[in-house]
C-alpha positions as YAML, in Angstrom:
chain: A
units: angstrom
residues:
- id: 1
  name: MET
  ca: [28.43, -8.49, -15.99]
- id: 2
  name: PRO
  ca: [26.95, -8.73, -12.45]
- id: 3
  name: THR
  ca: [23.73, -10.56, -11.62]
- id: 4
  name: TYR
  ca: [21.14, -8.90, -9.38]
- id: 5
  name: ARG
  ca: [18.21, -10.32, -7.44]
- id: 6
  name: ILE
  ca: [15.25, -8.17, -8.41]
- id: 7
  name: LEU
  ca: [11.68, -8.53, -7.23]
- id: 8
  name: LEU
  ca: [8.99, -7.68, -9.81]
- id: 9
  name: VAL
  ca: [5.87, -6.32, -8.09]
- id: 10
  name: GLU
  ca: [2.43, -5.67, -9.55]
- id: 11
  name: GLU
  ca: [0.16, -3.67, -7.28]
- id: 12
  name: GLN
  ca: [-3.52, -3.13, -7.99]
- id: 13
  name: VAL
  ca: [-5.66, -0.56, -6.26]
- id: 14
  name: GLU
  ca: [-9.39, -1.15, -6.18]
- id: 15
  name: SER
  ca: [-12.01, 1.17, -4.79]
- id: 16
  name: ASP
  ca: [-15.61, 1.55, -3.74]
- id: 17
  name: CYS
  ca: [-17.37, 4.34, -1.90]
- id: 18
  name: ALA
  ca: [-20.47, 5.19, 0.07]
- id: 19
  name: GLU
  ca: [-21.83, 8.53, 1.24]
- id: 20
  name: PHE
  ca: [-22.80, 9.18, 4.86]
- id: 21
  name: LYS
  ca: [-24.16, 12.24, 6.66]
- id: 22
  name: VAL
  ca: [-22.09, 12.57, 9.80]
- id: 23
  name: ALA
  ca: [-22.69, 15.00, 12.67]
- id: 24
  name: ALA
  ca: [-19.26, 16.16, 13.86]
- id: 25
  name: SER
  ca: [-17.39, 19.30, 14.94]
- id: 26
  name: THR
  ca: [-15.20, 19.29, 11.82]
- id: 27
  name: PRO
  ca: [-15.01, 17.33, 8.57]
- id: 28
  name: ARG
  ca: [-11.88, 15.65, 9.95]
- id: 29
  name: ASP
  ca: [-13.78, 14.49, 13.04]
- id: 30
  name: GLY
  ca: [-16.54, 13.19, 10.78]
- id: 31
  name: ALA
  ca: [-13.98, 11.34, 8.68]
- id: 32
  name: LYS
  ca: [-12.50, 9.81, 11.86]
- id: 33
  name: ILE
  ca: [-15.95, 8.55, 12.83]
- id: 34
  name: LEU
  ca: [-16.34, 6.90, 9.42]
- id: 35
  name: ALA
  ca: [-12.82, 5.45, 9.51]
- id: 36
  name: GLY
  ca: [-13.55, 3.97, 12.95]
- id: 37
  name: ALA
  ca: [-16.80, 2.45, 11.71]
- id: 38
  name: HIS
  ca: [-14.95, 0.97, 8.75]
- id: 39
  name: ALA
  ca: [-12.25, -0.48, 11.03]
- id: 40
  name: ARG
  ca: [-14.92, -2.09, 13.25]
- id: 41
  name: ALA
  ca: [-16.55, -3.64, 10.18]
- id: 42
  name: ARG
  ca: [-13.21, -5.02, 8.98]
- id: 43
  name: ASP
  ca: [-12.52, -6.44, 12.47]
- id: 44
  name: LYS
  ca: [-15.73, -8.44, 12.03]
- id: 45
  name: SER
  ca: [-14.70, -9.48, 8.49]
- id: 46
  name: SER
  ca: [-17.67, -7.52, 7.20]
- id: 47
  name: ASN
  ca: [-18.10, -5.11, 4.29]
- id: 48
  name: TRP
  ca: [-21.04, -3.37, 6.00]
- id: 49
  name: VAL
  ca: [-20.07, -0.05, 7.56]
- id: 50
  name: SER
  ca: [-22.63, 1.06, 10.14]
- id: 51
  name: LEU
  ca: [-23.01, 4.21, 12.21]
- id: 52
  name: PRO
  ca: [-24.81, 4.39, 15.57]
- id: 53
  name: ASP
  ca: [-27.64, 6.44, 13.99]
- id: 54
  name: GLY
  ca: [-28.54, 3.48, 11.75]
- id: 55
  name: GLN
  ca: [-26.87, 4.56, 8.52]
- id: 56
  name: SER
  ca: [-25.08, 1.70, 6.84]
- id: 57
  name: ALA
  ca: [-23.54, 0.91, 3.51]
- id: 58
  name: ARG
  ca: [-21.65, -1.94, 1.95]
- id: 59
  name: ILE
  ca: [-18.10, -1.13, 0.88]
- id: 60
  name: GLU
  ca: [-16.85, -3.76, -1.53]
- id: 61
  name: PRO
  ca: [-13.88, -2.57, -3.56]
- id: 62
  name: ASN
  ca: [-14.08, -4.04, -7.04]
- id: 63
  name: ASN
  ca: [-13.47, -1.07, -9.33]
- id: 64
  name: LEU
  ca: [-9.89, -1.18, -10.56]
- id: 65
  name: VAL
  ca: [-8.48, 2.32, -10.13]
- id: 66
  name: ARG
  ca: [-4.80, 1.87, -10.82]
- id: 67
  name: THR
  ca: [-2.16, -0.75, -11.53]
- id: 68
  name: ARG
  ca: [1.46, -0.12, -10.71]
- id: 69
  name: VAL
  ca: [4.39, -2.30, -11.73]
- id: 70
  name: TYR
  ca: [7.76, -1.73, -10.10]
- id: 71
  name: CYS
  ca: [10.96, -3.52, -9.16]
- id: 72
  name: VAL
  ca: [12.82, -3.82, -5.86]
- id: 73
  name: LEU
  ca: [16.51, -4.66, -5.53]
- id: 74
  name: LEU
  ca: [17.11, -7.55, -3.11]
- id: 75
  name: ASP
  ca: [20.31, -8.45, -1.28]
- id: 76
  name: ASP
  ca: [21.73, -11.98, -1.22]
- id: 77
  name: GLU
  ca: [19.42, -12.96, 1.66]
- id: 78
  name: GLY
  ca: [16.29, -11.70, -0.10]
- id: 79
  name: ASN
  ca: [15.97, -8.50, 1.97]
- id: 80
  name: GLU
  ca: [14.71, -5.41, 0.20]
- id: 81
  name: VAL
  ca: [17.47, -2.89, -0.43]
- id: 82
  name: GLU
  ca: [15.61, -0.24, -2.42]
- id: 83
  name: GLU
  ca: [13.00, 0.33, -5.05]
- id: 84
  name: ILE
  ca: [14.56, 0.75, -8.48]
- id: 85
  name: ASP
  ca: [13.56, 4.05, -10.10]
- id: 86
  name: LEU
  ca: [12.69, 3.12, -13.68]
- id: 87
  name: ASP
  ca: [11.68, 6.65, -14.69]
- id: 88
  name: GLY
  ca: [14.50, 8.78, -13.30]
- id: 89
  name: PRO
  ca: [18.07, 9.11, -14.50]
- id: 90
  name: ALA
  ca: [20.22, 6.00, -14.27]
- id: 91
  name: PRO
  ca: [22.33, 5.97, -11.08]
- id: 92
  name: SER
  ca: [26.09, 6.11, -11.35]
- id: 93
  name: PRO
  ca: [27.93, 2.77, -11.11]
- id: 94
  name: GLN
  ca: [29.19, 3.90, -7.68]
- id: 95
  name: LEU
  ca: [25.63, 3.97, -6.33]
- id: 96
  name: ASP
  ca: [24.84, 0.56, -7.83]
- id: 97
  name: SER
  ca: [27.74, -1.11, -6.05]
- id: 98
  name: ARG
  ca: [26.80, 0.56, -2.75]
- id: 99
  name: ALA
  ca: [23.17, -0.54, -3.09]
- id: 100
  name: THR
  ca: [24.08, -4.19, -3.58]
- id: 101
  name: SER
  ca: [26.14, -4.23, -0.38]
- id: 102
  name: GLY
  ca: [22.93, -4.55, 1.69]
- id: 103
  name: LYS
  ca: [23.54, -1.46, 3.83]
- id: 104
  name: ARG
  ca: [19.92, -0.30, 3.49]
- id: 105
  name: LYS
  ca: [18.09, -3.49, 4.43]
- id: 106
  name: ARG
  ca: [14.42, -3.19, 5.37]
- id: 107
  name: GLY
  ca: [13.95, -6.78, 6.49]
- id: 108
  name: PRO
  ca: [12.68, -9.90, 4.73]
- id: 109
  name: ARG
  ca: [9.97, -9.35, 2.14]
- id: 110
  name: SER
  ca: [6.56, -10.55, 3.21]
- id: 111
  name: SER
  ca: [4.38, -12.38, 0.73]
- id: 112
  name: ARG
  ca: [1.79, -10.35, -1.14]
...
């Protein structure tokens, strides 16, 4: 029976929200203004999102929205080969042997 290197990953998504009134040509343009304000706040290591008109709100994600657990097949060097589909049909043995050959490397896994 073969042995596989498999990475177990737990991902948590947290959220928070704040409402702004944004003058813009389209909702998309308004959203871009907010996204830019959020990026500027993050660049300053701040949770306060501020618009030029004085509106501001604190965005501090702490409401757990979703948790996802999944596994990733690693090659012998620890590079990710592919995410293992736990819900779909089991792959044929042919696909398993191809996957472990490392042909689909995505580079070394960064720490989470």
